[in-house]
KOLFI-787852 format. One record per residue (C-alpha): x, y, z; residue number from 1. Coordinates in steps of 0.02 Angstrom, whole numbers, plus 32768, in hexadecimal, padded with zeros to 4 digits. Each point is the difference from the previous one (the first is absolute). Example, Ala and Ser with C-alpha at 12.3 -4.5 7.8 and 13.67 -1.06 7.14 Angstrom:
# residues 2
+------+------+------+-----+
|    x |    y |    z | pos |
+------+------+------+-----+
| 8267 | 7F1F | 8186 |   1 |
| 8045 | 80AC | 7FDF |   2 |
+------+------+------+-----+
This chain:
# residues 369
+------+------+------+-----+
|    x |    y |    z | pos |
+------+------+------+-----+
| B67A | DD16 | DE96 |   1 |
| 80AC | 7FB1 | 800B |   2 |
| 7FC4 | 7F6C | 7F97 |   3 |
| 7FC8 | 807A | 7F79 |   4 |
| 80A7 | 805A | 800A |   5 |
| 8057 | 7F58 | 7FEB |   6 |
| 7F95 | 7FDC | 7F66 |   7 |
| 8041 | 809D | 7FAA |   8 |
| 80A8 | 7FAA | 7FEC |   9 |
| 7FAA | 7F78 | 7F9D |  10 |
| 7FB2 | 8080 | 7F8B |  11 |
| 80B3 | 8026 | 7FCC |  12 |
| 8033 | 7F47 | 8002 |  13 |
| 7F71 | 7FCF | 7F8C |  14 |
| 802D | 808C | 7F88 |  15 |
| 80B4 | 7FC0 | 7FFD |  16 |
| 7FC3 | 7F4E | 7FE1 |  17 |
| 7F95 | 8038 | 7F6E |  18 |
| 8099 | 8051 | 7FB1 |  19 |
| 8050 | 7F53 | 7FF5 |  20 |
| 7F88 | 7FD2 | 7F72 |  21 |
| 7FE3 | 80AD | 7FB6 |  22 |
| 806D | 7FE5 | 7F69 |  23 |
| 7FE6 | 7F6A | 7F8D |  24 |
| 8095 | 7FB4 | 7FA5 |  25 |
| 7FF6 | 7FCA | 7F4A |  26 |
| 7F44 | 8015 | 7FFE |  27 |
| 7FD7 | 7F9E | 809D |  28 |
| 802E | 7FE4 | 80B5 |  29 |
| 808C | 7F80 | 801A |  30 |
| 7FC9 | 7F72 | 8075 |  31 |
| 809B | 801A | 806D |  32 |
| 7FD3 | 80B5 | 8025 |  33 |
| 7F4A | 7FD1 | 8023 |  34 |
| 8036 | 7F77 | 807A |  35 |
| 8074 | 807E | 8055 |  36 |
| 7F6D | 8078 | 800B |  37 |
| 7F93 | 7F7B | 8053 |  38 |
| 808A | 7FD3 | 807C |  39 |
| 8017 | 80B7 | 8032 |  40 |
| 7F43 | 8015 | 8017 |  41 |
| 8002 | 7F68 | 8072 |  42 |
| 8096 | 8043 | 8063 |  43 |
| 7FB0 | 80A9 | 801B |  44 |
| 7F50 | 7FC4 | 8025 |  45 |
| 8033 | 7F74 | 8076 |  46 |
| 8057 | 8085 | 806A |  47 |
| 7F63 | 806A | 7FFC |  48 |
| 7F95 | 7F68 | 802A |  49 |
| 806B | 7FC8 | 8094 |  50 |
| 7FF6 | 80AF | 8048 |  51 |
| 7F44 | 8006 | 7FE2 |  52 |
| 7FE5 | 7F54 | 804D |  53 |
| 8066 | 8031 | 8099 |  54 |
| 7F98 | 809D | 801B |  55 |
| 7F61 | 7F9E | 7FDC |  56 |
| 8021 | 7F76 | 807F |  57 |
| 8070 | 804D | 8083 |  58 |
| 8011 | 80BC | 7FE8 |  59 |
| 7FBA | 8070 | 808A |  60 |
| 805C | 80A5 | 7FDC |  61 |
| 8082 | 7FDF | 8087 |  62 |
| 80B2 | 8043 | 7FF5 |  63 |
| 803E | 7F5D | 7FB2 |  64 |
| 7F7D | 8010 | 7F77 |  65 |
| 8029 | 80B4 | 7FD9 |  66 |
| 80BD | 7FEA | 8002 |  67 |
| 7FF4 | 7F60 | 7F99 |  68 |
| 7F92 | 8053 | 7F7D |  69 |
| 8077 | 8095 | 7FF3 |  70 |
| 8095 | 7F8B | 7FE6 |  71 |
| 7F9F | 7FA4 | 7F79 |  72 |
| 7FD9 | 80A7 | 7FAC |  73 |
| 80B8 | 8031 | 8002 |  74 |
| 8034 | 7F5A | 7FB1 |  75 |
| 7F71 | 8005 | 7F83 |  76 |
| 803D | 80A6 | 7FB9 |  77 |
| 80AA | 7FB2 | 7FD8 |  78 |
| 7FA8 | 7F66 | 7FBE |  79 |
| 7F93 | 8065 | 7F89 |  80 |
| 8090 | 806B | 7FC5 |  81 |
| 8062 | 7F65 | 7FCA |  82 |
| 7F79 | 7FAF | 7F96 |  83 |
| 8038 | 7FE7 | 7F4C |  84 |
| 8029 | 7F79 | 7F80 |  85 |
| 80BD | 800E | 801C |  86 |
| 8006 | 7F94 | 809B |  87 |
| 80BE | 7FF8 | 8002 |  88 |
| 800B | 80BB | 801E |  89 |
| 7F89 | 8005 | 8094 |  90 |
| 8017 | 7F50 | 8044 |  91 |
| 8049 | 8032 | 80A8 |  92 |
| 7F95 | 809B | 8020 |  93 |
| 7F5D | 7FAA | 7FD1 |  94 |
| 801C | 7F60 | 8062 |  95 |
| 804B | 805A | 8096 |  96 |
| 7F5E | 8064 | 8006 |  97 |
| 7F9A | 7F60 | 7FFA |  98 |
| 806E | 7FB0 | 8086 |  99 |
| 7FEE | 8098 | 8072 | 100 |
| 7F44 | 7FFE | 7FEB | 101 |
| 7FFA | 7F44 | 8020 | 102 |
| 8064 | 8006 | 80A2 | 103 |
| 7F98 | 8095 | 8037 | 104 |
| 7F61 | 7F9C | 7FE0 | 105 |
| 8045 | 7F6D | 8062 | 106 |
| 801C | 8070 | 8097 | 107 |
| 7F55 | 804F | 7FEB | 108 |
| 7FAC | 7F56 | 8001 | 109 |
| 8067 | 7FC4 | 8095 | 110 |
| 7FF0 | 809E | 806A | 111 |
| 7F57 | 803D | 7FC8 | 112 |
| 7F9A | 7F63 | 801B | 113 |
| 7FA3 | 7FF8 | 80A5 | 114 |
| 800D | 7F41 | 8004 | 115 |
| 8094 | 7F8E | 801E | 116 |
| 805D | 7FBF | 7F68 | 117 |
| 7FE8 | 7F49 | 802F | 118 |
| 7F45 | 8014 | 801A | 119 |
| 7FD4 | 8064 | 7F64 | 120 |
| 8005 | 7F9A | 7F60 | 121 |
| 7FDF | 809A | 7F95 | 122 |
| 8099 | 8053 | 8049 | 123 |
| 8069 | 7F63 | 7FE5 | 124 |
| 7FCC | 7FF2 | 7F4A | 125 |
| 802C | 80B3 | 7FD4 | 126 |
| 80A5 | 7FFB | 805E | 127 |
| 8036 | 7F5E | 7FA9 | 128 |
| 7FDB | 804A | 7F55 | 129 |
| 805A | 80A4 | 8026 | 130 |
| 8096 | 7FA5 | 804E | 131 |
| 8017 | 7F95 | 7F65 | 132 |
| 7FF4 | 8098 | 7F90 | 133 |
| 807D | 8062 | 8068 | 134 |
| 807F | 7F71 | 8004 | 135 |
| 7FF9 | 7FEA | 7F42 | 136 |
| 800D | 80BC | 7FE2 | 137 |
| 8098 | 8015 | 806F | 138 |
| 8054 | 7F65 | 7FB8 | 139 |
| 7FE0 | 8040 | 7F50 | 140 |
| 8049 | 80AA | 802B | 141 |
| 809C | 7FB0 | 8048 | 142 |
| 801A | 7F90 | 7F68 | 143 |
| 7FEA | 8090 | 7F86 | 144 |
| 7F99 | 8022 | 7F65 | 145 |
| 8036 | 7F72 | 7F8C | 146 |
| 7FB8 | 7F75 | 806B | 147 |
| 7FB6 | 805F | 8092 | 148 |
| 7F76 | 804A | 7F95 | 149 |
| 7FAF | 7F54 | 7FF6 | 150 |
| 8000 | 7FEF | 80BD | 151 |
| 7FB7 | 80AE | 8015 | 152 |
| 7F75 | 7FDC | 7F83 | 153 |
| 7FDF | 7F59 | 8056 | 154 |
| 7FF7 | 805B | 80A7 | 155 |
| 7F7D | 807A | 7FC1 | 156 |
| 7F98 | 7F76 | 7FB1 | 157 |
| 800A | 7F95 | 809D | 158 |
| 7FC9 | 8094 | 806A | 159 |
| 7F6D | 8017 | 7F8B | 160 |
| 7FCB | 7F4A | 7FEC | 161 |
| 8030 | 7FB1 | 80A7 | 162 |
| 7F5E | 8036 | 8059 | 163 |
| 7FA0 | 7F97 | 7F81 | 164 |
| 8066 | 7F67 | 8031 | 165 |
| 7FD8 | 8020 | 80B8 | 166 |
| 7F4D | 8031 | 7FD8 | 167 |
| 7FAC | 7F9E | 808C | 168 |
| 806E | 804E | 8087 | 169 |
| 7FA3 | 80A4 | 7FF1 | 170 |
| 7F5F | 8022 | 805F | 171 |
| 7F71 | 805D | 7FA9 | 172 |
| 7FC5 | 8052 | 80A1 | 173 |
| 80A1 | 8065 | 800D | 174 |
| 7FDF | 805D | 7F5E | 175 |
| 7FA8 | 80A9 | 7FFD | 176 |
| 7FAF | 7FE3 | 7F57 | 177 |
| 7FB2 | 80AE | 7FE8 | 178 |
| 80AC | 804D | 801C | 179 |
| 8051 | 7F85 | 7F87 | 180 |
| 7F7F | 8026 | 7F78 | 181 |
| 801D | 80BA | 801A | 182 |
| 80BD | 7FEF | 7FF2 | 183 |
| 7FF8 | 7F92 | 7F65 | 184 |
| 7F86 | 8078 | 7FAE | 185 |
| 8078 | 808E | 8022 | 186 |
| 8092 | 7FAC | 7FA7 | 187 |
| 7F8D | 7FDF | 7F6C | 188 |
| 7FCD | 80B8 | 7FFF | 189 |
| 80B9 | 802E | 7FFF | 190 |
| 8019 | 7F8E | 7F6A | 191 |
| 7F6C | 804B | 7FA3 | 192 |
| 804B | 80AA | 8028 | 193 |
| 809E | 7FC9 | 7FA7 | 194 |
| 7F95 | 7FCD | 7F6B | 195 |
| 7FAE | 80AB | 7FFA | 196 |
| 80A9 | 8057 | 8007 | 197 |
| 8040 | 7F99 | 7F6E | 198 |
| 7F6C | 801E | 7F8D | 199 |
| 8007 | 80BD | 8010 | 200 |
| 8068 | 8015 | 7F62 | 201 |
| 7F67 | 7FCC | 7F9C | 202 |
| 7F9F | 8094 | 8047 | 203 |
| 8045 | 8086 | 7F8D | 204 |
| 7FAF | 8072 | 7F81 | 205 |
| 7F42 | 8003 | 7FF8 | 206 |
| 7FAA | 7FD1 | 80A3 | 207 |
| 7F86 | 7F92 | 7F9F | 208 |
| 8088 | 7F8F | 7FB8 | 209 |
| 7FAA | 7F56 | 7FE1 | 210 |
| 809C | 7F9C | 802F | 211 |
| 8015 | 805B | 80A5 | 212 |
| 7F48 | 7FE8 | 8027 | 213 |
| 7FFF | 7F43 | 7FE3 | 214 |
| 80A5 | 7FE7 | 805E | 215 |
| 7FBC | 805E | 8096 | 216 |
| 7F5A | 7FA6 | 7FF5 | 217 |
| 8056 | 7F56 | 7FFA | 218 |
| 806F | 8024 | 8097 | 219 |
| 7F71 | 804F | 8063 | 220 |
| 7F8C | 7F6D | 7FDB | 221 |
| 8086 | 7F83 | 8035 | 222 |
| 8017 | 805F | 80A2 | 223 |
| 7F43 | 8004 | 8012 | 224 |
| 7FF5 | 7F43 | 7FF2 | 225 |
| 8082 | 7FEB | 808A | 226 |
| 7FAE | 8084 | 806F | 227 |
| 7F52 | 7FB7 | 7FEA | 228 |
| 803D | 7F54 | 8032 | 229 |
| 805A | 8042 | 809B | 230 |
| 7F7C | 807B | 803D | 231 |
| 7F5F | 7FA4 | 7FD5 | 232 |
| 8024 | 7F47 | 7FEC | 233 |
| 807F | 7FD3 | 8087 | 234 |
| 7FD0 | 7FCD | 80AF | 235 |
| 807A | 806C | 8061 | 236 |
| 7FD7 | 7FAF | 80A7 | 237 |
| 803B | 7F4D | 7FFD | 238 |
| 8088 | 7F95 | 804C | 239 |
| 807E | 7FD4 | 7F7A | 240 |
| 80BB | 7FEE | 7FEA | 241 |
| 7FF7 | 8078 | 7F6E | 242 |
| 807D | 7FA0 | 7F95 | 243 |
| 7F95 | 8003 | 7F63 | 244 |
| 7FEB | 80BB | 8014 | 245 |
| 80BA | 8023 | 8014 | 246 |
| 8044 | 7F90 | 7F77 | 247 |
| 7F7D | 8030 | 7F7F | 248 |
| 8029 | 80B8 | 801C | 249 |
| 80B7 | 7FE2 | 7FD8 | 250 |
| 7FCE | 7FB0 | 7F5A | 251 |
| 7F80 | 8089 | 7FDF | 252 |
| 8087 | 8084 | 8015 | 253 |
| 8072 | 7FA3 | 7F86 | 254 |
| 7F74 | 7FF5 | 7F80 | 255 |
| 7FC9 | 80B5 | 8018 | 256 |
| 80B1 | 8043 | 7FEB | 257 |
| 8011 | 7F92 | 7F65 | 258 |
| 7F60 | 8049 | 7FB7 | 259 |
| 8046 | 80AD | 8026 | 260 |
| 809E | 7FD4 | 7FA1 | 261 |
| 7F97 | 7FC0 | 7F6F | 262 |
| 7FA3 | 80A6 | 7FF6 | 263 |
| 80A8 | 8059 | 7FFE | 264 |
| 803D | 7F8F | 7F72 | 265 |
| 7F72 | 803B | 7F90 | 266 |
| 8060 | 80A1 | 7FE1 | 267 |
| 8097 | 7F9E | 7FBD | 268 |
| 7FEC | 7FD7 | 7F48 | 269 |
| 808A | 7F7D | 8007 | 270 |
| 7FA3 | 7F92 | 807C | 271 |
| 7FB5 | 7F61 | 7FB9 | 272 |
| 7F44 | 8018 | 7FFE | 273 |
| 7FE2 | 7F47 | 801D | 274 |
| 8071 | 8002 | 8099 | 275 |
| 7FAE | 80A0 | 8040 | 276 |
| 7F4E | 7FC0 | 7FEF | 277 |
| 8027 | 7F55 | 804A | 278 |
| 805F | 8051 | 808F | 279 |
| 7F6D | 8071 | 802E | 280 |
| 7F7C | 7F78 | 7FE7 | 281 |
| 805C | 7F7A | 8063 | 282 |
| 8020 | 8074 | 8094 | 283 |
| 7F4B | 8039 | 7FFE | 284 |
| 7FCC | 7F48 | 800D | 285 |
| 8079 | 7FE6 | 8091 | 286 |
| 7FBB | 8099 | 805A | 287 |
| 7F4D | 7FC0 | 7FF3 | 288 |
| 8035 | 7F51 | 8034 | 289 |
| 8049 | 804B | 809F | 290 |
| 7F5F | 8061 | 801D | 291 |
| 7F9F | 7F5F | 7FEF | 292 |
| 8070 | 7FAE | 8083 | 293 |
| 7FEE | 8099 | 8070 | 294 |
| 7F43 | 7FEB | 7FF5 | 295 |
| 8017 | 7F67 | 8071 | 296 |
| 7FE1 | 807F | 808C | 297 |
| 7F5A | 803B | 7FB8 | 298 |
| 7F64 | 800C | 806B | 299 |
| 7F99 | 7F63 | 7FFD | 300 |
| 7F76 | 8044 | 7F8F | 301 |
| 807F | 804E | 7F89 | 302 |
| 806D | 7F69 | 7FDE | 303 |
| 801B | 7FE2 | 7F48 | 304 |
| 7FA3 | 7F69 | 7FBC | 305 |
| 8023 | 7FA1 | 7F60 | 306 |
| 7F95 | 8074 | 7F98 | 307 |
| 8059 | 809A | 8043 | 308 |
| 80AB | 7FB7 | 7FDC | 309 |
| 7FCE | 7FCA | 7F50 | 310 |
| 7FC1 | 80AF | 7FD9 | 311 |
| 809E | 8051 | 8045 | 312 |
| 806F | 7F85 | 7FA1 | 313 |
| 7FA3 | 8015 | 7F5A | 314 |
| 800B | 80BE | 8008 | 315 |
| 80B8 | 7FF6 | 802E | 316 |
| 802C | 7F86 | 7F76 | 317 |
| 7F9F | 8061 | 7F7C | 318 |
| 804F | 80A2 | 803C | 319 |
| 80AE | 7FB4 | 7FFB | 320 |
| 7FDF | 7FBE | 7F51 | 321 |
| 7FC6 | 80AD | 7FCF | 322 |
| 80A0 | 804D | 8044 | 323 |
| 8068 | 7F88 | 7F96 | 324 |
| 7F97 | 8013 | 7F61 | 325 |
| 8000 | 80BF | 800F | 326 |
| 80BA | 800A | 8022 | 327 |
| 8030 | 8066 | 7F67 | 328 |
| 7FA5 | 809C | 803C | 329 |
| 801B | 804B | 80AD | 330 |
| 7F51 | 8047 | 800C | 331 |
| 7FB0 | 7F59 | 7FD1 | 332 |
| 8070 | 7F9E | 8076 | 333 |
| 7FDA | 8073 | 8093 | 334 |
| 7F47 | 8002 | 7FD3 | 335 |
| 7FFD | 7F42 | 8012 | 336 |
| 805E | 8010 | 80A6 | 337 |
| 7F87 | 8085 | 8040 | 338 |
| 7F63 | 7FA5 | 7FC5 | 339 |
| 8039 | 7F60 | 8058 | 340 |
| 8014 | 8058 | 80A7 | 341 |
| 7F5F | 8064 | 7FEE | 342 |
| 7F9B | 7F62 | 7FDD | 343 |
| 8054 | 7FA3 | 8091 | 344 |
| 7FD3 | 8092 | 8071 | 345 |
| 7F4E | 7FF6 | 7FC0 | 346 |
| 7FF6 | 7F45 | 8027 | 347 |
| 8035 | 801E | 80B5 | 348 |
| 7F86 | 808F | 8013 | 349 |
| 7F74 | 7F96 | 7FB7 | 350 |
| 8025 | 7F74 | 807D | 351 |
| 7FF6 | 807E | 808E | 352 |
| 7F58 | 803E | 7FC5 | 353 |
| 7FB0 | 7F54 | 7FF7 | 354 |
| 8045 | 7FB8 | 80A3 | 355 |
| 7FB9 | 802D | 80AA | 356 |
| 806E | 7FF7 | 809C | 357 |
| 7FE5 | 7F79 | 8081 | 358 |
| 803F | 7FEA | 80AF | 359 |
| 80A5 | 7FA2 | 8006 | 360 |
| 8082 | 7FD0 | 8082 | 361 |
| 80A3 | 805E | 800A | 362 |
| 8075 | 7F6C | 7FF8 | 363 |
| 7FC7 | 7FA2 | 7F65 | 364 |
| 80AE | 7FD6 | 7FC3 | 365 |
| 8064 | 7FEF | 80A1 | 366 |
| 8055 | 7F5D | 7FD1 | 367 |
| 8011 | 8009 | 7F43 | 368 |
| 806B | 8095 | 7FCD | 369 |
+------+------+------+-----+
């Protein structure tokens, strides 16, 4: 229950992140703002992931777990409240929140693990990454915004990417994969919830509005594709480090929030239609690419073969082309978006119907991901 309470903070954080790219400038989204948006997503989600990984590997609902999670919640509220594109104005508050969360996570990992630091390579890896992030954050805060911002950004990126560098230090058998899948699915549900909130302004007037119907159908079908993969295709009982799962979900959230922004842009007549259509289509491709990578964890008899991938890719490319060609009309653009996701859902459902389950071991991928 406390984990779910903690997640509520990130409902607010994700809504604040989406606001960073709500408003296009001169008909498009400036690259600088989009890069800032991606960096903030990484900052916020790497904090969420470190907390999730701690609970997944070491958490047992002891006092140290409860107190640590409450401190992270407190800091996360300040973190979320200081998300914007004017980094100079919230530099200290935002990065102090990240620093507080980081040092809290360090103590959680040190005090909450049941094994000794020198004997647990997983623990060593996470502590090294968090220590480097904390040092860069504090140094950046001391230096000040003009130059310190680069150190703070570097700290967040190092905290996010360092586990990949130390990949082989981590042991698959320490990961509770069903719990990890559940937690990652929850953050995706939160992100889809943000999408639904932001498309509500299209649901006005007649309840049978064609545009509202195709927007809803497109979002629902995309959620259906993700849900079908997670609930029916994945082997939830396997030994794995879970790295592919975690990193693909960060990119999926970036792409899903970008698609959400694209749907919002449709109501702005000053937005370049070419930019809008390419923005939606490219992020849809990225989302499906991440789903394909996530399918690495599929059950043995439901792994995607070459024919499956070709079918998925052809539908996606044709759908993306349709989005771009139909860019001048919102209904046509969203119809292409919705049709793409409905057909992709149909392809997955068809594969389920023609494949029969077979007995498989629980640790198929213990040394590869």
